[in-house]
N, C-alpha and C positions, 0 to 999 in steps of 0.2 A: 540506455547507454551501456555499452558492453564492458566497461572497465571496472566493474565492481566484482572483486574476487575474494573468496574466503577459503582458508585452509581448514578442512574438516578433520577433526580428530576421530579416532576409531572407537566406536562403541558397539557392543553386541546389542541385539534387539532386547529391549527390556521395558516391560510395562509395569509402572509403579505408581505409587501415590505418596512420594516423599514430600513432606511438608517442610518448607523453609520459611523462617520469619525474618523480615527486615524491618528495622525501625529507624526513623530519622533522629538526628541529634537534638533538634529543636522542635518543640510542639507548634503546630499550626493553631491559629485562633479558632478555626473551624474546619470542617471538611475531613478528608482522610489524613490519618497520622501514621498508618503502617499498612503493610500487606502481608498476606499469607499465600505462599505459592505452592500449589500441588503439581507435581510432575505427572502429566498424563502418559507420556511415553518418551523414551530415549532411543536413538538409533543413529546410524551414520547417514545423516540426511541434512539437506538445507531447504528450509521452507520460508518462502517470502510471500506466499499468496494463500490466504484462508478466507472462508466464507461460512457464515453461521446459517444453518438451515434447521430451525427448531432444536431438536436434541442432538443434531449431528454437526460436527465441525469439519467441513471439507477442506482439503488442502491440495495444492500443486507443489511439486518439489523437483529436485534434480534427478538425474539418472532415470528419466522417463517414468517417474513414480507419481501416483496420485492416490487419494483415498479419503477416508473420514474417520474421525473418532466419535463413537457413540457415547455421549455423556451419561445416558441412562443405564446402558449396559456395561459401561466401562470397558469397551472393546474397540480395537482398531481394525479397520478393514483397509487393505491396500492392494493396488493393482499396478502393473506396468503397461505402458503403451509401446509396443515394439514397432519400430519403423526402420526397416533395413538394419543397419548397424549403428544408427544414430542414438546418442544418449541425449534425450530431450530434456530441457530445463523449463519447467512451467513456473513463470513468475506472475502470470495473470490468471485470475479465476473470477467467474461471475455466475449468476444463476437466474433461472426463471422458476415458475412453480413446478415444472416437470423435469427440468434438465440442469445439469452443471456444465459449464463451458471452461475449457482449459486452452490457453494459448502459449505456445513455446516462444522463447527468445531465439535469436540467431537464425541462420540460413540452413535449411528452409524453415519459414514460419508455418507452423501447423496448428490449426484451431480445431479442437475436438468437442463434440457434444456427448455428454454422458447421461444416460437415463437414470434419474433418481430411483425409479421403480425396479429396473432390471440390471442396472450398471452396464448396460450395453454401450459400447463406444463407437462413435461415427465421426469420420473426418468431414468437416463442413467447409473448410477453407485451407488453401495452400498457396504460399507465395515464395518464389525462389528468386533471390537477388543477393549479391555479395554484401550489400549494405543493410539488408533487412534486419530489424531488431525491434520487437514489440515490447512495450513496457507496462501497459495497464488495460483493464477491460471492465465495463460496468453495463448494467441494463437500466433503462428508464422504466420499463414495465415488461409484461410478459411477451410483448411483440418486438420492442425496439431496444437495441443495444449499440454500444460503441466500443471500439478498441483504438488505442493510439500507439504509435511507434516512432522511432527516430526517423529523421528525414532521409529519403533516397534522392529526392531532388532538392527543393528549397522550402518544403513545407513538412509538417508532421505527416506521417503515414496514418491515415484515418480509415478504419473499417466501420461500416454501418450495416445493421440488419434491421429489417422492418417486418420480418415474418417469423419471429420467435427464435432466430438463430439457425434456421434451416439453410439460409443463404446469406453471404456477406459480400458487400460491394465496397471496393476501395474508392474513396472520394477523389475526384480529379484535383490536381494541385491548384488549378486556377479558381477553385471554389473555396480555397483555404488561405489563411493569412500566411505571408511569407516569413520564414524564420531568418534570423541573422546567421551569418557564417559561424559555425561552432556552437549553435544552439540546438539542444535536443531534450531528451527526458531521461529519467533514471528509473530503472526497474528495481526499486529498493523495497517496496512493500505493497504494491498494487494500489497506491494512493495518489497517482498522477491525475486521476479523473475523480471529480466529485459531482454527484448528482443530487439535486433537491427539486423534485417535481420535474418541470420542464427546464429548469436552470441547470447548466452544465459548465464546469470550470476545468480547464486543463492547465497544468503547470509545467514550466520549462526550467532548464538549467544549462550549465556550460558557460559560454561566453555571454549569455543573457539569462536573466531570471524574470520571466514574465507570466502573466495570467491571460488565458484565452477563454473568453466567455461566450456562450451561446444560450439564448433564451427560447430557442425553437428546436431543441433536440438535434443540434448539429447542422442545421441548414445554413445559418449565417453566424459569423464570429466577430467579436470585438477584442482588441488586444490592449492590455494595461501593463505598464512597467511596474516593477517593485523595487524596494530598497535592499533586497536580499543580496548578499555577497555574490559577485559574478565576475566574469572575465577570464577564468581558467577552465580547463576541460572538466574538472571535477568539482566545480562550485555551482551554487544555485539552489533552487527549490527541489528538495527530494521527496517532500510529502506535504499534504494539505488536508484540511477538513473544514466543512461548513456546518454550523449548527442549524441554520435555516437559510433563507434566501438572502439575508443581510450580513450576518455575523460569521466570519471565517478566520482561519488561522493557517499560516504557511510557515514551513521551517525547512532546514537543511544545513547549509554551511559549506565548509571546505572538507571534502572527504580525505584529502591528503594532510590536512591539519585538523584532526578531529577534536582537539581541545580548544580550538578557536571559538569563542562565545559571542563575537561581535557580528552584527548584521546577519544573523541567522534565524531570527524569529520576527514575525510581523502579523498584525491583526488588521481586519477590515470591519467596518460597521455599515458599509453601504453596498454590499454585494460584490466587493472586489474592485470597485472603481478607484479607491484610494487605499493605501496601505501605510501603516505606521510601525516602525521598529519598536519592539518591547524587550525588556530584560537585557539591555545592552551590557555585555561583559559579565553576565550573571547566568545562573542556571546551567543548562546543558550546552555542549558544543555540537558537533555534527550529530544529526539524528536521522533515522530512516523512517519513522512513523509517528504521526500525531493523531489523536482522536479526542473528540469532545465526550465528556461523561454524559450519558443520557439523563434527561430531566434536570440539568444543571443551569438552564437558562443562559447557556453560552459562557458560564463563569468558570467551569471546571474542565481542564484539559490534561491529558497525559501524553508523555513522549517516551518512546523507547529507542535505543540505538547504542552507539558507541560510548555514551556517557552513563548508560543504565536507564532505570525507570525514574522519570521525574513527573511531578504533579503540581498543577497550579489551580488555585481556587479563586483567582481574580482575573480571569480572561487572559492569562499569560504574562501579567505584569511582573510577578515574582514566582519562583519555582522552588520546590523542595524535593530532594532525592529520597525516594522510598526504597530503592534497590540499586545495588552496584553491579547487577548482572548485565554484562555487555553482549551477551550471545543471542539476544532476541531481536528480530528484525521487523515483525509486524504484529499488530494487536487489534482486536475487535471486542466490543462489549456485548455480553449476554443480557445484562441489566445494569442498573446503576452501580451495584457493588461487585459485580463479577465480570471478568474479561478473560478471553483466551488469547494467548500469545504464542508465537512460534519463531524459530530461527535456526541457529546452528545446532543440529543434533537433537532437538527436542521440541515438544509442545507442552505448554503449561496452562494451568488455570490460576488466575490471579484474583484473590479475594481482597477487596479494599476495605480497610477498617477505619 
C-alpha cells in the first residue's frame, strides 16, 4: 500500500559500533530485561527489507540501493540498480541458496535476481500498470517462491516462481480470493507473507483485516476474518509471524493514530482459523514488524515500530518496552539473543539480555 511515507534526515556515511543501553522500568519475572544496541552503519537511507544469509545481512532500500553488511568482517557492501531515471524502492527481499531477490514497489514493478557469488544483477520480471504496488516476497524452498502486491483488479497481485526465480508468473484473478473494496496490503517490513513448510499465510489491511491461507504453496486459498482494527485506508494488519503451523501473531493498528493500542494485536493457536485480541489498550500502538524469539516455544515475541521495541514473554498477553527508538521498521533474529534491525537511516544489531 503506497501511503507509508517517512522523512529522512541527512547523515553522512558512517560505519560505527556505537553501543546504546536501554533498560525497562520494571523487572520481568523471567526472559529479557534489557537490550544492548550496536550501530552497524548509518546513512541517508530507508530500509524495510532485510534477509539473513549466514554472516551477511542483505538489505533492499530506497534510491535503487541494495547490499549487505558482513558481520564477520564488519564491512558494508552496497550497489545501485540503475533503470533509466527511476529511483527504485525495494521493500521486498527473499533468497535461495544461490541468489538474492529484490522487488520494487510502484510502477513499474521490477524484480531482480542478484547472485550471492558474483553480485551480478539480472531482471527476471517486469510489470507496468498505474496501480501496481508489491508489498512482500518469500521462498518456500530453492525452487518455489511467492510475492504479493496490492490489487489491480479485485484480488491480490500474486507472483509465483517454480524454477528458482528464473521466471515469475502472475496468478490469474479467478484463481484467487476476492478482496473487499479498499482492502490491500502494507509494505511495512516484508512480513505480509509467512511461510512454514507448505503452509502460507498472507495478511491484509485497509477496509478489511483478514488472513489468506494456503496449504499447497499458493494453489488454493482460504480466507479468515480477524478482530484487528479495520475500516479505514491505513488500518489493519501490517505485520505477522508464525512460530509453527499452529501458533501465530498478527499486529498493526491505525497508522494515522499510532498511539492507539486497542484491537491491534491478536494470537492464534489453530493455524489462523480463529484469532483472539490480546493486550487490549496495553503495550505498543501501531507497529510495523513482529517476530517470534527463536527457541521460545511461541512464548516470546518482539515488536518494533512507532512505539519503539517491545517484548512479551507470555505469547503477547503482556508487553514491556525495552527501547524507545522509533526509527526501526524491520527485525530478524540471528539466534535467540541477537537480532538485526533496520529502518530510517541505519542498521543495528540488538543483543537481548
